[in-house]
N, CA and C atoms of all chains as a GROMACS GRO file, in nm:
protein
  615
    1UNK      N    1   9.200   7.049   8.858
    1UNK     CA    2   9.206   7.165   8.945
    1UNK      C    3   9.232   7.289   8.859
    2UNK      N    4   9.150   7.391   8.882
    2UNK     CA    5   9.167   7.516   8.808
    2UNK      C    6   9.252   7.612   8.891
    3UNK      N    7   9.359   7.662   8.829
    3UNK     CA    8   9.451   7.751   8.900
    3UNK      C    9   9.436   7.892   8.845
    4UNK      N   10   9.427   7.990   8.935
    4UNK     CA   11   9.416   8.130   8.897
    4UNK      C   12   9.538   8.206   8.949
    5UNK      N   13   9.599   8.282   8.861
    5UNK     CA   14   9.715   8.363   8.900
    5UNK      C   15   9.675   8.510   8.885
    6UNK      N   16   9.712   8.590   8.984
    6UNK     CA   17   9.677   8.732   8.981
    6UNK      C   18   9.802   8.820   8.997
    7UNK      N   19   9.794   8.938   8.936
    7UNK     CA   20   9.895   9.044   8.952
    7UNK      C   21  10.036   8.988   8.928
    8UNK      N   22  10.128   9.006   9.025
    8UNK     CA   23  10.267   8.961   9.003
    8UNK      C   24  10.276   8.811   8.982
    9UNK      N   25  10.182   8.736   9.040
    9UNK     CA   26  10.184   8.590   9.020
    9UNK      C   27  10.152   8.555   8.875
   10UNK      N   28  10.062   8.630   8.814
   10UNK     CA   29  10.032   8.607   8.673
   10UNK      C   30  10.153   8.642   8.586
   11UNK      N   31  10.223   8.750   8.625
   11UNK     CA   32  10.345   8.786   8.550
   11UNK      C   33  10.448   8.673   8.559
   12UNK      N   34  10.465   8.620   8.680
   12UNK     CA   35  10.566   8.516   8.701
   12UNK      C   36  10.527   8.386   8.630
   13UNK      N   37  10.397   8.355   8.629
   13UNK     CA   38  10.352   8.230   8.567
   13UNK      C   39  10.340   8.244   8.415
   14UNK      N   40  10.325   8.367   8.370
   14UNK     CA   41  10.307   8.388   8.226
   14UNK      C   42  10.167   8.356   8.178
   15UNK      N   43  10.075   8.340   8.272
   15UNK     CA   44   9.936   8.314   8.234
   15UNK      C   45   9.847   8.352   8.352
   16UNK      N   46   9.719   8.365   8.325
   16UNK     CA   47   9.623   8.401   8.430
   16UNK      C   48   9.552   8.280   8.486
   17UNK      N   49   9.546   8.174   8.406
   17UNK     CA   50   9.475   8.054   8.452
   17UNK      C   51   9.530   7.932   8.382
   18UNK      N   52   9.519   7.818   8.449
   18UNK     CA   53   9.555   7.691   8.386
   18UNK      C   54   9.484   7.578   8.459
   19UNK      N   55   9.484   7.462   8.396
   19UNK     CA   56   9.422   7.343   8.455
   19UNK      C   57   9.531   7.243   8.490
   20UNK      N   58   9.521   7.186   8.610
   20UNK     CA   59   9.614   7.080   8.650
   20UNK      C   60   9.536   6.948   8.657
   21UNK      N   61   9.587   6.843   8.593
   21UNK     CA   62   9.516   6.715   8.594
   21UNK      C   63   9.547   6.635   8.721
   22UNK      N   64   9.502   6.682   8.836
   22UNK     CA   65   9.527   6.611   8.961
   22UNK      C   66   9.402   6.533   9.001
   23UNK      N   67   9.424   6.422   9.070
   23UNK     CA   68   9.312   6.336   9.110
   23UNK      C   69   9.296   6.328   9.261
   24UNK      N   70   9.397   6.377   9.334
   24UNK     CA   71   9.391   6.372   9.481
   24UNK      C   72   9.400   6.514   9.535
   25UNK      N   73   9.350   6.537   9.658
   25UNK     CA   74   9.364   6.670   9.717
   25UNK      C   75   9.512   6.706   9.734
   26UNK      N   76   9.540   6.835   9.725
   26UNK     CA   77   9.677   6.884   9.748
   26UNK      C   78   9.678   6.967   9.875
   27UNK      N   79   9.780   6.947   9.959
   27UNK     CA   80   9.800   7.039  10.071
   27UNK      C   81   9.852   7.171  10.014
   28UNK      N   82   9.852   7.273  10.095
   28UNK     CA   83   9.903   7.402  10.049
   28UNK      C   84  10.049   7.390  10.008
   29UNK      N   85  10.126   7.312  10.086
   29UNK     CA   86  10.267   7.295  10.052
   29UNK      C   87  10.283   7.219   9.920
   30UNK      N   88  10.205   7.114   9.902
   30UNK     CA   89  10.212   7.038   9.776
   30UNK      C   90  10.170   7.126   9.658
   31UNK      N   91  10.071   7.210   9.683
   31UNK     CA   92  10.026   7.301   9.578
   31UNK      C   93  10.140   7.393   9.534
   32UNK      N   94  10.210   7.450   9.636
   32UNK     CA   95  10.320   7.540   9.603
   32UNK      C   96  10.431   7.467   9.527
   33UNK      N   97  10.462   7.346   9.573
   33UNK     CA   98  10.568   7.269   9.504
   33UNK      C   99  10.535   7.251   9.357
   34UNK      N  100  10.411   7.217   9.328
   34UNK     CA  101  10.370   7.196   9.189
   34UNK      C  102  10.371   7.328   9.111
   35UNK      N  103  10.323   7.435   9.176
   35UNK     CA  104  10.320   7.564   9.107
   35UNK      C  105  10.461   7.610   9.071
   36UNK      N  106  10.555   7.591   9.165
   36UNK     CA  107  10.693   7.635   9.141
   36UNK      C  108  10.763   7.543   9.040
   37UNK      N  109  10.727   7.414   9.041
   37UNK     CA  110  10.783   7.322   8.940
   37UNK      C  111  10.743   7.369   8.799
   38UNK      N  112  10.616   7.411   8.788
   38UNK     CA  113  10.568   7.456   8.657
   38UNK      C  114  10.619   7.595   8.622
   39UNK      N  115  10.632   7.680   8.722
   39UNK     CA  116  10.669   7.820   8.699
   39UNK      C  117  10.772   7.861   8.804
   40UNK      N  118  10.900   7.836   8.779
   40UNK     CA  119  11.003   7.862   8.881
   40UNK      C  120  11.004   8.007   8.932
   41UNK      N  121  10.958   8.099   8.850
   41UNK     CA  122  10.956   8.239   8.892
   41UNK      C  123  10.865   8.265   9.011
   42UNK      N  124  10.777   8.171   9.041
   42UNK     CA  125  10.686   8.190   9.155
   42UNK      C  126  10.758   8.170   9.289
   43UNK      N  127  10.875   8.106   9.287
   43UNK     CA  128  10.944   8.075   9.414
   43UNK      C  129  10.970   8.203   9.493
   44UNK      N  130  11.011   8.306   9.424
   44UNK     CA  131  11.043   8.431   9.494
   44UNK      C  132  10.920   8.497   9.553
   45UNK      N  133  10.804   8.466   9.496
   45UNK     CA  134  10.680   8.528   9.545
   45UNK      C  135  10.618   8.451   9.661
   46UNK      N  136  10.655   8.324   9.676
   46UNK     CA  137  10.586   8.240   9.774
   46UNK      C  138  10.578   8.303   9.914
   47UNK      N  139  10.688   8.361   9.968
   47UNK     CA  140  10.677   8.415  10.104
   47UNK      C  141  10.576   8.528  10.117
   48UNK      N  142  10.539   8.589  10.006
   48UNK     CA  143  10.454   8.708  10.012
   48UNK      C  144  10.309   8.679   9.972
   49UNK      N  145  10.284   8.562   9.917
   49UNK     CA  146  10.152   8.532   9.861
   49UNK      C  147  10.068   8.447   9.956
   50UNK      N  148   9.936   8.459   9.939
   50UNK     CA  149   9.844   8.369  10.007
   50UNK      C  150   9.772   8.284   9.901
   51UNK      N  151   9.723   8.169   9.946
   51UNK     CA  152   9.648   8.080   9.859
   51UNK      C  153   9.502   8.084   9.900
   52UNK      N  154   9.414   8.090   9.802
   52UNK     CA  155   9.271   8.079   9.830
   52UNK      C  156   9.215   7.964   9.748
   53UNK      N  157   9.119   7.896   9.805
   53UNK     CA  158   9.048   7.792   9.731
   53UNK      C  159   8.900   7.820   9.741
   54UNK      N  160   8.836   7.823   9.626
   54UNK     CA  161   8.692   7.852   9.622
   54UNK      C  162   8.660   7.976   9.704
   55UNK      N  163   8.740   8.081   9.684
   55UNK     CA  164   8.718   8.215   9.741
   55UNK      C  165   8.742   8.224   9.892
   56UNK      N  166   8.813   8.127   9.951
   56UNK     CA  167   8.847   8.134  10.094
   56UNK      C  168   8.999   8.124  10.108
   57UNK      N  169   9.056   8.212  10.192
   57UNK     CA  170   9.199   8.200  10.221
   57UNK      C  171   9.227   8.068  10.292
   58UNK      N  172   9.338   8.004  10.254
   58UNK     CA  173   9.376   7.877  10.316
   58UNK      C  174   9.494   7.898  10.410
   59UNK      N  175   9.502   7.812  10.512
   59UNK     CA  176   9.621   7.809  10.597
   59UNK      C  177   9.700   7.683  10.562
   60UNK      N  178   9.823   7.675  10.615
   60UNK     CA  179   9.917   7.568  10.576
   60UNK      C  180   9.854   7.429  10.582
   61UNK      N  181   9.776   7.401  10.685
   61UNK     CA  182   9.728   7.265  10.705
   61UNK      C  183   9.610   7.225  10.619
   62UNK      N  184   9.554   7.317  10.546
   62UNK     CA  185   9.433   7.287  10.469
   62UNK      C  186   9.466   7.226  10.333
   63UNK      N  187   9.364   7.167  10.272
   63UNK     CA  188   9.383   7.100  10.144
   63UNK      C  189   9.292   7.161  10.036
   64UNK      N  190   9.333   7.137   9.912
   64UNK     CA  191   9.257   7.185   9.797
   64UNK      C  192   9.201   7.064   9.724
   65UNK      N  193   9.071   7.064   9.702
   65UNK     CA  194   9.007   6.950   9.634
   65UNK      C  195   9.052   6.943   9.488
   66UNK      N  196   9.066   6.820   9.436
   66UNK     CA  197   9.116   6.807   9.299
   66UNK      C  198   9.026   6.872   9.194
   67UNK      N  199   8.896   6.883   9.224
   67UNK     CA  200   8.806   6.948   9.128
   67UNK      C  201   8.776   7.092   9.169
   68UNK      N  202   8.856   7.145   9.261
   68UNK     CA  203   8.832   7.281   9.310
   68UNK      C  204   8.909   7.386   9.231
   69UNK      N  205   8.898   7.508   9.280
   69UNK     CA  206   8.967   7.622   9.219
   69UNK      C  207   9.065   7.675   9.322
   70UNK      N  208   9.187   7.702   9.280
   70UNK     CA  209   9.288   7.757   9.371
   70UNK      C  210   9.348   7.882   9.308
   71UNK      N  211   9.372   7.981   9.392
   71UNK     CA  212   9.426   8.108   9.341
   71UNK      C  213   9.550   8.147   9.420
   72UNK      N  214   9.649   8.198   9.349
   72UNK     CA  215   9.767   8.255   9.414
   72UNK      C  216   9.748   8.405   9.420
   73UNK      N  217   9.747   8.458   9.544
   73UNK     CA  218   9.712   8.598   9.565
   73UNK      C  219   9.830   8.675   9.624
   74UNK      N  220   9.895   8.759   9.546
   74UNK     CA  221   9.999   8.846   9.600
   74UNK      C  222   9.939   8.947   9.698
   75UNK      N  223  10.024   9.019   9.772
   75UNK     CA  224   9.970   9.121   9.863
   75UNK      C  225   9.878   9.217   9.788
   76UNK      N  226   9.763   9.244   9.849
   76UNK     CA  227   9.660   9.321   9.778
   76UNK      C  228   9.689   9.471   9.785
   77UNK      N  229   9.627   9.546   9.695
   77UNK     CA  230   9.653   9.691   9.692
   77UNK      C  231   9.531   9.764   9.638
   78UNK      N  232   9.412   9.722   9.683
   78UNK     CA  233   9.291   9.788   9.636
   78UNK      C  234   9.267   9.920   9.706
   79UNK      N  235   9.156   9.983   9.666
   79UNK     CA  236   9.118  10.110   9.728
   79UNK      C  237   9.177  10.229   9.659
   80UNK      N  238   6.983   9.538  10.886
   80UNK     CA  239   7.108   9.583  10.824
   80UNK      C  240   7.102   9.560  10.673
   81UNK      N  241   7.149   9.655  10.598
   81UNK     CA  242   7.153   9.643  10.451
   81UNK      C  243   7.299   9.652  10.406
   82UNK      N  244   7.343   9.556  10.327
   82UNK     CA  245   7.477   9.562  10.270
   82UNK      C  246   7.464   9.548  10.119
   83UNK      N  247   7.520   9.644  10.047
   83UNK     CA  248   7.522   9.639   9.900
   83UNK      C  249   7.667   9.650   9.854
   84UNK      N  250   7.711   9.554   9.775
   84UNK     CA  251   7.849   9.552   9.727
   84UNK      C  252   7.848   9.538   9.575
   85UNK      N  253   7.931   9.618   9.511
   85UNK     CA  254   7.944   9.610   9.365
   85UNK      C  255   8.091   9.622   9.329
   86UNK      N  256   8.142   9.521   9.261
   86UNK     CA  257   8.277   9.526   9.203
   86UNK      C  258   8.256   9.524   9.053
   87UNK      N  259   8.302   9.629   8.986
   87UNK     CA  260   8.258   9.650   8.848
   87UNK      C  261   8.369   9.710   8.762
   88UNK      N  262   8.360   9.689   8.633
   88UNK     CA  263   8.452   9.754   8.539
   88UNK      C  264   8.401   9.889   8.492
   89UNK      N  265   8.284   9.928   8.536
   89UNK     CA  266   8.224  10.054   8.491
   89UNK      C  267   8.254  10.167   8.588
   90UNK      N  268   8.245  10.292   8.541
   90UNK     CA  269   8.258  10.406   8.634
   90UNK      C  270   8.159  10.394   8.749
   91UNK      N  271   8.203  10.439   8.866
   91UNK     CA  272   8.120  10.423   8.986
   91UNK      C  273   8.014  10.533   8.994
   92UNK      N  274   7.901  10.494   9.046
   92UNK     CA  275   7.793  10.590   9.070
   92UNK      C  276   7.714  10.540   9.190
   93UNK      N  277   7.711  10.620   9.294
   93UNK     CA  278   7.638  10.582   9.414
   93UNK      C  279   7.536  10.692   9.443
   94UNK      N  280   7.417  10.676   9.385
   94UNK     CA  281   7.319  10.782   9.401
   94UNK      C  282   7.279  10.801   9.547
   95UNK      N  283   7.247  10.925   9.584
   95UNK     CA  284   7.200  10.953   9.719
   95UNK      C  285   7.072  10.875   9.744
   96UNK      N  286   7.060  10.829   9.867
   96UNK     CA  287   6.939  10.758   9.906
   96UNK      C  288   6.872  10.834  10.018
   97UNK      N  289   6.749  10.798  10.045
   97UNK     CA  290   6.679  10.858  10.156
   97UNK      C  291   6.722  10.788  10.285
   98UNK      N  292   6.801  10.859  10.368
   98UNK     CA  293   6.856  10.797  10.488
   98UNK      C  294   6.780  10.839  10.613
   99UNK      N  295   6.651  10.863  10.600
   99UNK     CA  296   6.574  10.916  10.714
   99UNK      C  297   6.589  10.834  10.843
  100UNK      N  298   6.594  10.699  10.835
  100UNK     CA  299   6.603  10.625  10.962
  100UNK      C  300   6.738  10.642  11.032
  101UNK      N  301   6.843  10.687  10.961
  101UNK     CA  302   6.975  10.698  11.022
  101UNK      C  303   7.006  10.843  11.057
  102UNK      N  304   7.088  10.859  11.161
  102UNK     CA  305   7.127  10.993  11.200
  102UNK      C  306   7.255  11.039  11.134
  103UNK      N  307   7.333  10.943  11.082
  103UNK     CA  308   7.465  10.979  11.027
  103UNK      C  309   7.491  10.904  10.897
  104UNK      N  310   7.548  10.975  10.802
  104UNK     CA  311   7.591  10.915  10.676
  104UNK      C  312   7.737  10.956  10.655
  105UNK      N  313   7.828  10.856  10.650
  105UNK     CA  314   7.969  10.885  10.623
  105UNK      C  315   8.005  10.820  10.491
  106UNK      N  316   8.064  10.899  10.403
  106UNK     CA  317   8.099  10.847  10.270
  106UNK      C  318   8.245  10.878  10.240
  107UNK      N  319   8.319  10.776  10.196
  107UNK     CA  320   8.457  10.794  10.152
  107UNK      C  321   8.464  10.760  10.004
  108UNK      N  322   8.530  10.847   9.928
  108UNK     CA  323   8.554  10.821   9.786
  108UNK      C  324   8.704  10.823   9.763
  109UNK      N  325   8.758  10.714   9.714
  109UNK     CA  326   8.900  10.706   9.680
  109UNK      C  327   8.918  10.738   9.532
  110UNK      N  328   9.000  10.839   9.506
  110UNK     CA  329   9.018  10.891   9.369
  110UNK      C  330   9.159  10.857   9.320
  111UNK      N  331   9.172  10.825   9.194
  111UNK     CA  332   9.305  10.800   9.136
  111UNK      C  333   9.381  10.932   9.128
  112UNK      N  334   9.499  10.933   9.193
  112UNK     CA  335   9.582  11.055   9.198
  112UNK      C  336   9.668  11.066   9.071
  113UNK      N  337   9.717  11.188   9.042
  113UNK     CA  338   9.800  11.204   8.922
  113UNK      C  339   9.945  11.162   8.941
  114UNK      N  340   9.984  11.120   9.064
  114UNK     CA  341  10.121  11.071   9.084
  114UNK      C  342  10.116  10.930   9.141
  115UNK      N  343  10.208  10.847   9.096
  115UNK     CA  344  10.223  10.711   9.150
  115UNK      C  345  10.372  10.680   9.147
  116UNK      N  346  10.426  10.648   9.265
  116UNK     CA  347  10.571  10.619   9.276
  116UNK      C  348  10.656  10.730   9.212
  117UNK      N  349  10.621  10.854   9.246
  117UNK     CA  350  10.696  10.974   9.202
  117UNK      C  351  10.690  10.999   9.052
  118UNK      N  352  10.599  10.933   8.982
  118UNK     CA  353  10.584  10.958   8.838
  118UNK      C  354  10.444  11.015   8.811
  119UNK      N  355  10.435  11.100   8.710
  119UNK     CA  356  10.304  11.151   8.668
  119UNK      C  357  10.234  11.044   8.587
  120UNK      N  358  10.109  11.020   8.620
  120UNK     CA  359  10.034  10.918   8.548
  120UNK      C  360   9.902  10.976   8.497
  121UNK      N  361   9.843  10.904   8.402
  121UNK     CA  362   9.712  10.947   8.352
  121UNK      C  363   9.602  10.850   8.393
  122UNK      N  364   9.642  10.730   8.441
  122UNK     CA  365   9.541  10.631   8.480
  122UNK      C  366   9.609  10.519   8.559
  123UNK      N  367   9.529  10.447   8.633
  123UNK     CA  368   9.575  10.327   8.704
  123UNK      C  369   9.489  10.210   8.662
  124UNK      N  370   9.554  10.095   8.644
  124UNK     CA  371   9.477   9.975   8.610
  124UNK      C  372   9.468   9.884   8.732
  125UNK      N  373   9.346   9.848   8.766
  125UNK     CA  374   9.319   9.757   8.877
  125UNK      C  375   9.273   9.622   8.823
  126UNK      N  376   9.319   9.518   8.894
  126UNK     CA  377   9.276   9.382   8.863
  126UNK      C  378   9.215   9.324   8.991
  127UNK      N  379   9.117   9.238   8.978
  127UNK     CA  380   9.057   9.179   9.097
  127UNK      C  381   9.011   9.037   9.073
  128UNK      N  382   9.006   8.963   9.182
  128UNK     CA  383   8.945   8.830   9.182
  128UNK      C  384   8.802   8.856   9.225
  129UNK      N  385   8.718   8.888   9.125
  129UNK     CA  386   8.589   8.952   9.152
  129UNK      C  387   8.499   8.875   9.249
  130UNK      N  388   8.476   8.744   9.229
  130UNK     CA  389   8.384   8.678   9.324
  130UNK      C  390   8.437   8.677   9.466
  131UNK      N  391   8.569   8.658   9.481
  131UNK     CA  392   8.625   8.656   9.617
  131UNK      C  393   8.628   8.797   9.676
  132UNK      N  394   8.655   8.897   9.592
  132UNK     CA  395   8.654   9.036   9.640
  132UNK      C  396   8.516   9.071   9.694
  133UNK      N  397   8.413   9.038   9.618
  133UNK     CA  398   8.276   9.067   9.661
  133UNK      C  399   8.244   8.995   9.792
  134UNK      N  400   8.281   8.868   9.798
  134UNK     CA  401   8.252   8.788   9.918
  134UNK      C  402   8.330   8.840  10.038
  135UNK      N  403   8.455   8.876  10.018
  135UNK     CA  404   8.538   8.923  10.129
  135UNK      C  405   8.489   9.058  10.180
  136UNK      N  406   8.446   9.146  10.090
  136UNK     CA  407   8.390   9.274  10.133
  136UNK      C  408   8.266   9.250  10.219
  137UNK      N  409   8.180   9.157  10.176
  137UNK     CA  410   8.063   9.121  10.257
  137UNK      C  411   8.105   9.072  10.395
  138UNK      N  412   8.205   8.984  10.400
  138UNK     CA  413   8.248   8.930  10.530
  138UNK      C  414   8.299   9.041  10.620
  139UNK      N  415   8.377   9.132  10.565
  139UNK     CA  416   8.432   9.242  10.647
  139UNK      C  417   8.319   9.328  10.701
  140UNK      N  418   8.223   9.360  10.614
  140UNK     CA  419   8.113   9.446  10.659
  140UNK      C  420   8.026   9.376  10.763
  141UNK      N  421   8.006   9.246  10.745
  141UNK     CA  422   7.927   9.171  10.844
  141UNK      C  423   7.998   9.171  10.979
  142UNK      N  424   8.130   9.153  10.976
  142UNK     CA  425   8.208   9.156  11.099
  142UNK      C  426   8.202   9.294  11.164
  143UNK      N  427   8.214   9.398  11.084
  143UNK     CA  428   8.208   9.534  11.140
  143UNK      C  429   8.069   9.565  11.194
  144UNK      N  430   7.967   9.508  11.130
  144UNK     CA  431   7.832   9.529  11.182
  144UNK      C  432   7.816   9.467  11.320
  145UNK      N  433   7.876   9.350  11.339
  145UNK     CA  434   7.870   9.287  11.473
  145UNK      C  435   7.936   9.379  11.577
  146UNK      N  436   8.043   9.447  11.537
  146UNK     CA  437   8.117   9.530  11.633
  146UNK      C  438   8.052   9.667  11.655
  147UNK      N  439   7.992   9.723  11.550
  147UNK     CA  440   7.949   9.864  11.560
  147UNK      C  441   7.800   9.885  11.531
  148UNK      N  442   7.733   9.785  11.477
  148UNK     CA  443   7.589   9.795  11.459
  148UNK      C  444   7.541   9.908  11.369
  149UNK      N  445   7.607   9.928  11.256
  149UNK     CA  446   7.562  10.033  11.164
  149UNK      C  447   7.430   9.994  11.099
  150UNK      N  448   7.365  10.090  11.033
  150UNK     CA  449   7.235  10.063  10.970
  150UNK      C  450   7.250  10.006  10.829
  151UNK      N  451   7.340  10.066  10.750
  151UNK     CA  452   7.356  10.017  10.613
  151UNK      C  453   7.498  10.043  10.564
  152UNK      N  454   7.537   9.964  10.464
  152UNK     CA  455   7.669   9.982  10.402
  152UNK      C  456   7.654   9.965  10.252
  153UNK      N  457   7.712  10.059  10.180
  153UNK     CA  458   7.719  10.044  10.034
  153UNK      C  459   7.865  10.062   9.992
  154UNK      N  460   7.918   9.964   9.921
  154UNK     CA  461   8.057   9.968   9.876
  154UNK      C  462   8.061   9.938   9.727
  155UNK      N  463   8.131  10.023   9.655
  155UNK     CA  464   8.157   9.996   9.513
  155UNK      C  465   8.308  10.006   9.490
  156UNK      N  466   8.364   9.910   9.418
  156UNK     CA  467   8.506   9.916   9.378
  156UNK      C  468   8.514   9.895   9.228
  157UNK      N  469   8.588   9.982   9.163
  157UNK     CA  470   8.602   9.972   9.018
  157UNK      C  471   8.728   9.896   8.981
  158UNK      N  472   8.720   9.815   8.878
  158UNK     CA  473   8.836   9.745   8.822
  158UNK      C  474   8.861   9.796   8.680
  159UNK      N  475   8.974   9.752   8.623
  159UNK     CA  476   9.008   9.798   8.488
  159UNK      C  477   9.090   9.926   8.495
  160UNK      N  478   9.099   9.995   8.384
  160UNK     CA  479   9.180  10.118   8.378
  160UNK      C  480   9.094  10.238   8.417
  161UNK      N  481   9.139  10.307   8.524
  161UNK     CA  482   9.063  10.419   8.579
  161UNK      C  483   9.143  10.548   8.558
  162UNK      N  484   9.088  10.643   8.484
  162UNK     CA  485   9.160  10.768   8.461
  162UNK      C  486   9.181  10.847   8.591
  163UNK      N  487   9.288  10.924   8.595
  163UNK     CA  488   9.313  11.015   8.707
  163UNK      C  489   9.189  11.102   8.730
  164UNK      N  490   9.155  11.119   8.856
  164UNK     CA  491   9.041  11.203   8.891
  164UNK      C  492   8.911  11.128   8.905
  165UNK      N  493   8.910  11.001   8.863
  165UNK     CA  494   8.787  10.922   8.877
  165UNK      C  495   8.797  10.829   8.998
  166UNK      N  496   8.681  10.785   9.046
  166UNK     CA  497   8.676  10.708   9.169
  166UNK      C  498   8.714  10.562   9.146
  167UNK      N  499   8.801  10.511   9.236
  167UNK     CA  500   8.831  10.368   9.238
  167UNK      C  501   8.742  10.297   9.339
  168UNK      N  502   8.702  10.369   9.443
  168UNK     CA  503   8.619  10.306   9.546
  168UNK      C  504   8.529  10.410   9.611
  169UNK      N  505   8.409  10.367   9.645
  169UNK     CA  506   8.318  10.449   9.725
  169UNK      C  507   8.266  10.361   9.838
  170UNK      N  508   8.274  10.413   9.959
  170UNK     CA  509   8.223  10.343  10.077
  170UNK      C  510   8.126  10.436  10.147
  171UNK      N  511   8.006  10.389  10.172
  171UNK     CA  512   7.908  10.471  10.243
  171UNK      C  513   7.849  10.389  10.357
  172UNK      N  514   7.856  10.444  10.476
  172UNK     CA  515   7.801  10.379  10.595
  172UNK      C  516   7.699  10.472  10.658
  173UNK      N  517   7.583  10.417  10.693
  173UNK     CA  518   7.487  10.495  10.769
  173UNK      C  519   7.472  10.430  10.906
  174UNK      N  520   7.453  10.515  11.007
  174UNK     CA  521   7.437  10.463  11.142
  174UNK      C  522   7.361  10.565  11.226
  175UNK      N  523   7.330  10.524  11.345
  175UNK     CA  524   7.252  10.611  11.432
  175UNK      C  525   7.332  10.737  11.466
  176UNK      N  526   7.461  10.718  11.498
  176UNK     CA  527   7.546  10.830  11.540
  176UNK      C  528   7.672  10.835  11.454
  177UNK      N  529   7.736  10.952  11.451
  177UNK     CA  530   7.849  10.971  11.360
  177UNK      C  531   7.970  10.886  11.395
  178UNK      N  532   7.992  10.860  11.524
  178UNK     CA  533   8.115  10.789  11.562
  178UNK      C  534   8.122  10.652  11.494
  179UNK      N  535   8.014  10.578  11.497
  179UNK     CA  536   8.015  10.446  11.434
  179UNK      C  537   8.035  10.457  11.284
  180UNK      N  538   7.970  10.553  11.222
  180UNK     CA  539   7.982  10.567  11.076
  180UNK      C  540   8.126  10.597  11.035
  181UNK      N  541   8.190  10.694  11.105
  181UNK     CA  542   8.330  10.726  11.073
  181UNK      C  543   8.421  10.606  11.099
  182UNK      N  544   8.401  10.540  11.213
  182UNK     CA  545   8.488  10.428  11.250
  182UNK      C  546   8.477  10.314  11.149
  183UNK      N  547   8.355  10.282  11.110
  183UNK     CA  548   8.336  10.169  11.017
  183UNK      C  549   8.400  10.200  10.881
  184UNK      N  550   8.383  10.323  10.833
  184UNK     CA  551   8.446  10.358  10.705
  184UNK      C  552   8.598  10.339  10.715
  185UNK      N  553   8.657  10.390  10.822
  185UNK     CA  554   8.802  10.382  10.838
  185UNK      C  555   8.849  10.238  10.854
  186UNK      N  556   8.782  10.163  10.941
  186UNK     CA  557   8.825  10.024  10.962
  186UNK      C  558   8.801   9.939  10.838
  187UNK      N  559   8.694   9.968  10.766
  187UNK     CA  560   8.670   9.892  10.643
  187UNK      C  561   8.786   9.913  10.546
  188UNK      N  562   8.828  10.037  10.528
  188UNK     CA  563   8.936  10.064  10.433
  188UNK      C  564   9.065   9.995  10.477
  189UNK      N  565   9.093   9.997  10.608
  189UNK     CA  566   9.213   9.928  10.658
  189UNK      C  567   9.207   9.779  10.624
  190UNK      N  568   9.092   9.719  10.644
  190UNK     CA  569   9.080   9.574  10.621
  190UNK      C  570   9.076   9.541  10.472
  191UNK      N  571   9.017   9.629  10.393
  191UNK     CA  572   9.018   9.609  10.248
  191UNK      C  573   9.162   9.599  10.197
  192UNK      N  574   9.249   9.684  10.251
  192UNK     CA  575   9.387   9.689  10.203
  192UNK      C  576   9.471   9.573  10.253
  193UNK      N  577   9.412   9.485  10.332
  193UNK     CA  578   9.482   9.364  10.378
  193UNK      C  579   9.424   9.238  10.313
  194UNK      N  580   9.292   9.233  10.300
  194UNK     CA  581   9.228   9.105  10.268
  194UNK      C  582   9.150   9.099  10.137
  195UNK      N  583   9.116   9.210  10.078
  195UNK     CA  584   9.030   9.204   9.958
  195UNK      C  585   9.118   9.189   9.833
  196UNK      N  586   9.099   9.079   9.757
  196UNK     CA  587   9.189   9.050   9.645
  196UNK      C  588   9.166   9.141   9.523
  197UNK      N  589   9.219   9.262   9.538
  197UNK     CA  590   9.220   9.361   9.430
  197UNK      C  591   9.358   9.422   9.429
  198UNK      N  592   9.412   9.444   9.308
  198UNK     CA  593   9.548   9.493   9.294
  198UNK      C  594   9.556   9.609   9.195
  199UNK      N  595   9.642   9.705   9.228
  199UNK     CA  596   9.684   9.803   9.128
  199UNK      C  597   9.794   9.734   9.048
  200UNK      N  598   9.772   9.710   8.920
  200UNK     CA  599   9.869   9.632   8.844
  200UNK      C  600   9.950   9.716   8.746
  201UNK      N  601   9.903   9.833   8.711
  201UNK     CA  602   9.978   9.910   8.612
  201UNK      C  603   9.941  10.057   8.621
  202UNK      N  604  10.043  10.141   8.620
  202UNK     CA  605  10.020  10.284   8.611
  202UNK      C  606  10.043  10.326   8.466
  203UNK      N  607   9.950  10.401   8.411
  203UNK     CA  608   9.964  10.449   8.274
  203UNK      C  609  10.031  10.585   8.281
  204UNK      N  610  10.155  10.594   8.230
  204UNK     CA  611  10.232  10.719   8.237
  204UNK      C  612  10.167  10.828   8.151
  205UNK      N  613  10.178  10.952   8.201
  205UNK     CA  614  10.124  11.066   8.125
  205UNK      C  615  10.207  11.090   8.001
   0.00000   0.00000   0.00000
């Protein structure tokens, strides 16, 4: 699974991208647990961030495919 | 309906087009201001999740087209470091009448600031 971190999430993770060697789909909650285990600084951002997989926002009940792409998206500020 | 979206690291340029079939053209240009959080700055750096930003802008415009039936939409958003005074975004909507064009520009900007994955990540102090 390819993980993308943006803006404050990249600051907290200390990187913009990484690969996770997972073989099963992850729920959004499982995804967050793993992200925070790897980068504890993300815990404070979790309430404010959304998760996207393959360019679509996910809701709590959805899953991320093991060969998919997942992104942690802080509140946006474009324009 | 025509939708053109560009998310780019280059300076924005949206040349005038021949809008003869439309009665109204509304264009919004968002410019980097010289102040950010009460500090004088010389530039702002934007970061984006480019493929999702492009896709989400398309989705928003398609949704607005269902609601307001405009003729065309052109949106450009710049990423990277943008000097003060230069455009970060240009939105142009053409429609039969002015009300739809103004409304779509305004609603598009509101929705961009909620759903389009682009961030101001750094202000460059003067």
